[in-house]
C-alpha positions in Angstrom: -10.0 12.0 -16.0 -8.0 13.1 -13.1 -9.4 16.1 -11.5 -7.3 16.7 -8.3 -3.6 17.2 -7.5 -1.5 15.2 -5.1 1.9 15.7 -3.7 3.2 12.4 -2.5 5.7 12.1 0.4 7.5 8.9 1.4 6.4 7.7 -2.0 8.2 4.4 -2.1 7.0 2.5 -5.2 3.8 4.6 -5.3 1.5 2.0 -3.8 -0.7 4.6 -2.1 -0.4 6.9 -5.1 -1.8 4.2 -7.5 -4.9 4.0 -5.3 -5.3 7.7 -5.4 -4.9 7.7 -9.2 -7.8 5.3 -9.4 -9.7 7.8 -7.2 -9.1 10.6 -9.5 -5.9 12.2 -8.3 -2.8 13.2 -10.5 0.5 13.0 -8.5 2.4 16.1 -9.4 5.5 15.3 -7.3 6.9 12.2 -5.5 9.4 12.7 -2.7 11.5 9.8 -1.4 15.0 9.2 0.0 15.5 5.9 -1.7 17.3 5.9 -4.9 15.7 2.5 -5.9 12.3 3.8 -5.1 12.9 7.0 -7.2 14.1 4.9 -10.1 11.1 2.8 -9.9 8.7 5.8 -10.0 10.7 7.3 -13.0 10.4 3.9 -14.9 6.7 3.5 -14.3 5.4 7.0 -14.1 7.7 9.2 -16.2 5.3 12.1 -16.2 5.6 12.4 -12.4 8.4 14.7 -11.2 10.6 12.9 -8.6 12.5 14.5 -5.8 15.1 12.1 -4.2 15.8 13.8 -0.9 15.7 13.4 2.9 12.4 15.0 3.9 14.1 16.2 7.2 16.2 18.6 5.1 13.3 20.0 3.0 10.9 22.9 3.7 7.4 23.1 2.6 8.3 26.0 0.4 11.0 23.8 -1.4 8.5 21.1 -1.9 5.9 23.5 -3.3 8.5 25.0 -5.6 9.5 21.6 -6.9 5.8 20.9 -7.5 5.3 24.2 -9.3 2.6 25.2 -6.9 1.8 27.9 -4.3 1.0 27.5 -0.6 -2.6 26.4 -0.3 -2.9 25.2 -3.9 -2.4 21.4 -3.7 -5.7 19.5 -3.3 -3.9 16.7 -1.3 -0.6 15.8 0.3 -0.4 12.1 1.0 2.1 9.8 2.6 3.0 7.0 5.0 6.2 7.5 6.8 8.6 4.7 8.1 6.7 2.3 10.4 9.6 0.4 12.1 9.4 2.7 15.2 5.7 1.8 15.8 5.2 -1.7 14.7 4.3 -4.1 17.5 7.0 -6.6 16.4 9.8 -4.1 16.8 11.4 -2.3 19.7 8.7 0.4 19.6 11.0 3.3 20.3 8.3 5.7 18.9 9.8 9.1 18.3 12.9 8.2 20.1 13.8 6.4 16.9 14.8 8.9 14.1 12.5 7.0 11.7 9.5 7.6 14.1 10.1 11.3 14.1 9.4 11.4 10.4 5.7 11.6 11.3 6.4 15.0 12.7 8.0 16.0 9.3 4.8 15.0 7.6 2.9 17.3 10.0 5.5 20.1 9.4 5.2 19.8 5.6 1.4 19.7 5.6 0.9 22.6 8.0 3.5 24.7 6.0 2.2 23.9 2.5 -1.5 24.2 3.5 -3.1 21.6 1.1 -6.8 21.4 1.1 -6.7 17.8 2.2 -4.0 15.4 3.6 -4.0 11.6 3.8 -1.6 10.0 6.3 -1.1 6.3 6.7 0.8 4.1 9.2 0.7 0.7 11.0 -1.8 0.0 13.9 1.0 0.4 16.5 1.0 4.2 16.0 -2.3 4.3 18.0 -0.5 3.2 21.1 3.0 4.8 20.6 4.1 6.8 23.5 5.9 10.1 23.7 8.7 9.9 26.2 8.7 12.9 28.4 11.4 13.8 30.9 10.5 15.5 34.2 12.9 15.8 37.1 15.1 13.1 35.5 12.2 10.7 35.3 11.0 9.3 32.0 7.2 8.7 31.6 5.9 6.5 28.8 2.4 7.6 27.9 0.8 5.0 25.6 -1.2 6.5 22.8 0.1 10.0 23.4 1.9 10.3 20.1 -1.3 9.7 18.0 -3.2 12.3 20.1 -0.5 14.9 19.7 -0.5 14.4 15.9 -4.2 15.0 15.8 -3.8 18.0 18.0 -1.0 19.4 15.7 -3.1 19.0 12.7 -6.3 20.5 14.3 -4.6 23.6 15.9 -3.4 24.3 12.3 -7.1 24.5 11.1 -7.5 20.9 9.8 -10.7 18.9 10.7 -9.5 15.3 11.1 -11.1 11.8 10.8 -9.3 8.6 11.4 -9.9 4.9 11.1 -8.2 1.5 11.3 -8.9 -0.3 8.1 -8.3 -3.8 7.0 -7.6 -4.2 3.2 -9.4 -7.6 3.3 -12.6 -5.8 4.1 -12.4 -4.2 0.6 -11.5 -7.2 -1.4 -7.7 -7.4 -1.2 -6.6 -11.0 -0.8 -4.5 -10.3 2.3 -5.1 -9.1 5.9 -3.3 -5.8 6.1 -4.5 -3.4 8.8 -3.4 0.2 8.7 -4.4 3.5 10.3 -5.5 6.4 8.1 -6.0 10.0 9.0 -7.8 12.2 6.5 -7.9 16.0 7.3 -9.2 19.0 5.5 -9.1 22.7 6.2 -12.4 23.4 4.4 -14.4 22.2 7.4 -16.0 19.4 5.3 -17.2 16.2 6.9 -15.6 13.0 5.9 -16.5 9.3 6.3 -14.4 6.3 5.4 -15.8 3.9 2.7 -18.0 1.2 4.0 -16.7 -2.5 3.9 -17.4 -4.2 0.7 -16.6 -7.8 1.9 -17.5 -9.7 4.9 -15.2 -11.8 7.2 
């Protein structure tokens, strides 16, 4: 039986949400900009309310209203925003790429909606992604500064954060897929990531 509520951002085909279902979460609302993704969710999870929208145009209050919830009520907000700006095989423009700035929208929605927990996922490259700062017409790329600023934004909003770089193969998935996960909560609770179940 599902005991916890989840609002899913950047839902795609609900890959992350299917794992959360198995962990006891009920996804109340799925938000994605893609028409195809939203059609997929409606076909496979007709009980889930779907909001097809550009998250950059949405407020936390609008998302809560669509979910039928109040500020502070959701147990979890989860999501993995677009990774193209961070992946090591791309141009790595970080938040200079509009897709890269979507991580800031995730922070904005979480800090506005005040869920008890959040779960954020992205590619390994986000750990070394820079923030480009301008000072006296000189640009400085500071590797890793974006990830630190994300943690700081969450923590100054009252969330205790833990993060890890996890490989799906270590948990029995027949592929090597490495992703960064940040889990935060505003209840002051300790959190530890699951131990590996499979050896190299």
